[in-house]
C-alpha positions in Angstrom: 0.0 0.0 0.0 1.3 3.5 -0.9 1.7 6.2 1.6 -0.4 9.2 0.7 -1.3 12.6 2.2 -4.0 11.9 4.8 -6.5 14.3 3.3 -7.5 11.7 0.7 -9.2 9.6 3.4 -9.1 6.6 0.9 -12.0 8.1 -1.1 -11.5 6.8 -4.6 -12.0 10.2 -6.4 -9.8 12.0 -3.8 -7.1 9.4 -4.2 -7.1 9.6 -8.0 -7.0 13.4 -7.8 -4.1 13.3 -5.3 -2.2 10.6 -7.3 -2.6 12.1 -10.7 -3.1 15.9 -10.4 -2.5 17.6 -7.1 0.8 19.3 -7.0 1.8 18.6 -10.6 3.1 21.8 -12.1 0.5 23.3 -14.5 1.6 25.4 -17.5 -1.6 25.2 -19.5 -3.9 28.3 -19.2 -7.1 26.3 -19.5 -6.0 24.0 -16.6 -5.1 27.1 -14.6 -8.5 28.5 -15.2 -10.2 25.2 -14.3 -8.3 25.1 -11.0 -9.1 28.7 -10.2 -12.8 28.1 -10.9 -12.9 25.0 -8.7 -11.0 26.6 -5.9 -13.3 29.6 -6.1 -16.2 27.4 -5.5 -14.4 25.6 -2.6 -14.5 28.8 -0.5 -16.3 27.8 2.7 -16.7 24.2 1.5 -14.7 20.9 1.4 -12.6 20.0 -1.5 -14.4 16.7 -1.7 -17.7 18.5 -2.3 -16.2 20.5 -5.2 -14.3 17.5 -6.6 -17.5 15.4 -6.8 -19.2 18.3 -8.8 -16.2 18.8 -11.1 -17.8 17.2 -14.2 -20.9 19.3 -13.7 -18.8 22.4 -13.4 -17.0 21.4 -16.6 -20.4 21.2 -18.4 -21.7 24.4 -16.8 -18.6 26.4 -17.7 -17.9 25.3 -21.3 -15.1 22.8 -20.4 -13.4 25.7 -18.6 -12.9 27.6 -21.9 -12.1 31.0 -20.5 -13.1 32.8 -23.7 -16.6 31.2 -23.7 -17.0 31.7 -19.9 -16.2 35.4 -20.3 -19.0 35.8 -22.8 -21.7 34.0 -20.7 -24.8 36.1 -20.3 -26.7 36.9 -17.2 -29.5 34.7 -18.5 -27.1 31.8 -18.8 -25.8 32.3 -15.3 -29.4 32.6 -13.9 -30.1 29.2 -15.5 -27.0 27.7 -13.8 -28.4 28.8 -10.5 -31.2 26.3 -10.9 -28.8 23.4 -11.7 -28.5 21.2 -8.6 -25.5 19.4 -10.0 -23.3 22.5 -9.3 -22.8 24.7 -6.2 -25.5 27.3 -6.7 -23.9 30.3 -5.0 -25.0 33.4 -6.9 -21.8 35.4 -6.1 -19.5 32.5 -7.1 -21.4 31.8 -10.3 -21.4 35.4 -11.4 -17.9 35.8 -10.1 -16.7 33.1 -12.5 -17.5 35.3 -15.4 -15.9 38.3 -13.7 -12.8 36.2 -13.1 -12.7 34.9 -16.7 -12.7 38.5 -18.0 -9.8 39.4 -15.6 -8.0 36.2 -16.6 -8.2 37.3 -20.3 -6.8 40.7 -19.4 -3.8 39.1 -17.8 -3.3 36.9 -20.9 -3.3 40.0 -23.0 -0.8 41.8 -20.9 1.6 38.9 -20.2 1.1 36.6 -23.1 -0.3 33.9 -20.9 -1.8 33.5 -17.4 0.9 30.9 -16.8 3.7 33.4 -17.2 2.0 35.8 -14.8 1.0 33.4 -12.1 4.4 31.5 -11.9 6.1 34.9 -11.2 4.7 34.7 -7.7 7.0 31.8 -7.0 10.0 32.9 -9.0 9.0 30.5 -11.8 9.7 27.4 -9.9 7.8 25.1 -7.5 8.2 25.9 -3.8 9.3 22.7 -2.2 8.2 22.2 1.4 9.3 19.5 3.8 6.4 18.5 6.0 6.0 15.4 8.2 2.2 15.6 8.5 -0.7 17.4 7.0 -1.1 19.3 10.3 2.1 21.2 9.4 0.7 22.5 6.1 -0.3 26.2 6.4 -3.5 27.7 5.0 -1.6 30.7 3.5 1.9 31.8 2.7 3.6 35.1 1.9 3.3 34.1 -1.8 -0.4 33.4 -1.6 -0.9 36.7 0.3 0.9 38.5 -2.6 -1.1 36.6 -5.2 -4.4 37.3 -3.5 -3.7 41.0 -3.3 -2.6 41.2 -6.9 -5.5 39.2 -8.3 -8.0 41.3 -6.3 -6.4 44.5 -7.7 -6.9 43.1 -11.2 -10.6 42.5 -10.6 -10.8 38.9 -9.5 -13.2 37.8 -6.8 -13.1 34.9 -4.3 -9.3 34.9 -4.4 -8.4 35.3 -0.7 -5.0 34.1 0.4 -6.4 30.7 1.6 -8.0 30.1 -1.8 -4.8 31.2 -3.6 -2.8 28.8 -1.5 -5.1 25.9 -2.3 -4.8 26.9 -5.9 -1.0 27.0 -5.6 -1.0 23.5 -4.2 -3.3 22.1 -6.9 -1.4 23.8 -9.8 2.0 22.7 -8.5 3.3 26.1 -7.6 4.0 24.6 -4.2 4.8 21.0 -3.3 2.9 20.3 -0.1 2.9 16.5 -0.3 4.1 15.2 3.0 7.6 13.7 3.1 6.4 10.1 3.4 3.9 10.4 0.6 5.0 8.6 -2.6 4.1 11.7 -4.7 6.5 14.0 -2.8 9.6 12.6 -4.5 7.8 12.2 -7.9 6.8 15.8 -7.9 10.4 16.9 -7.2 11.5 15.1 -10.4 8.9 16.9 -12.7 
């Protein structure tokens, strides 16, 4: 049996996400947008709740195509609010379009969102050395800076805790615990 970070709690979907995605450095803007959307909806909820609704979010938000999401109308968003397969928080649903528009502005300015977002970590994964998940913080100085910068650029639901969760998901930080089999694998990516 493989040693894993304890937050998976042996849930099959959480284990698959942990083993295949969490902490793998992302350099694809569509994947960045997907993780930002999902982490936005996580605010105040468990990751498991969001993960189990991921495919519904994918359908609701045009396969996380930022250009299509930025063009969604209020009528389309109102319709989403009656869809029980997603998290129906009005501010988060409407905030997703706001974030898509801000995301596109960053792409215009920097050439890609990837180039912009990796600048917060000096263009390389921050490697932490933790013995247990209880040592993993909710925020960092990098997530604080990212949160402040994204808010200034018009993003919503991007507090430091959400930014840190996003950084973990997108591989900007390696927070797999030392005894987790993925810790060393991520270092080699």
